[in-house]
N, C-alpha and C positions, 0 to 999 in steps of 0.2 A: 783603200779609201775606205770613206765613213760621209753617212750618206741615210737619205728617206728618199719615200717616193716624193715629197713636194716641197724638198728644200736643193740649200747648193749640195752639190760633190766634194769632201775634202778629201784632201787625196793629202800622206803625210809620207815625205821623205827620208826620214834619219831613217836610220837602223844601217842591218849588213848580215852578211851570210850567220852570222854564227846567231842569228835569232831563230832559227832553221835546229834548231837540237832540239830536242826531246823535252817535253815541260816549262818552255819557250810561253805559248798561249796559255796553259798554266795557267803561269806568273802573272800573265797582263789582263786574263781575266777575272781573278784573286785580285788585281792591284786596281782592274777598275769599276769592282763591285764594292771595297772602298771604300775609292773616290763617292760611290756614288751616294750610298746610307750616308757617308758624310756631310753634316751639314756646314757648307761653307760657303763664305755670301760670295768670296772675289769669283765662284763660276757659280755664275747662275743662275745655267739652262743645262739639262743630259746631255744632250748635245756636245757642247764647251768641253763639260768635264769629261766625257771618253777622248775626243776629240786631243786633249790637253793629256788623259793618260795614255794615248798612243803611240804621245810623240813625244813623251816622258824617256818613254819604253826607249823607242826608239832610238834618242838620243843618249838613255843612258847606256846602252849597245854600243855609242860612237867612242863615248868616250871611254871606254871602257876598252875598247879595242885598240886607241891611242896609248892608254899607257901600261896595259899589258894583253900582248898579241893572240892571248888563250887564257880565257876563262869561261866560265861554266855558268848555266841558267841562275842556280840563284845569284852572283853577282850581282848582278843590276838592284837586289831590294837593300846593298845597303848605301846604294847612288837614293834608292825614292828612299831609306830616311834622314839621311845628311843633305838631301837639297826636295823639300819639300817641297813650295814654291819659286823657290828661287829657280828652279828647273824654266819656269815659263818664259825668261827672258836673254838663257843659254841662243845663240844661234842669231840672237834680235832680234827675233819669233816675242808673241804676246799674245798667250791665251788665257789670260786673269784679267 
């Protein structure tokens, strides 16, 4: 869940139990920090950037689960590098 006291509450549906492994939250926070410091025209607000990053983290985990049932927390990094903005359009969602 993502939100602020005076805004909409966003619920992220992608993800699976593998995200409960140690280091997954560290990966997510580092990824979000990297997204927030980059100047990207397509992601116009901090909330939109965070929503995109959280969604991409879960979508990468779901994709990895489909292609390889046993993966480690470092594996989503490869998907972030291969699909930096293209993941926006996976599953018919559009965050950009």
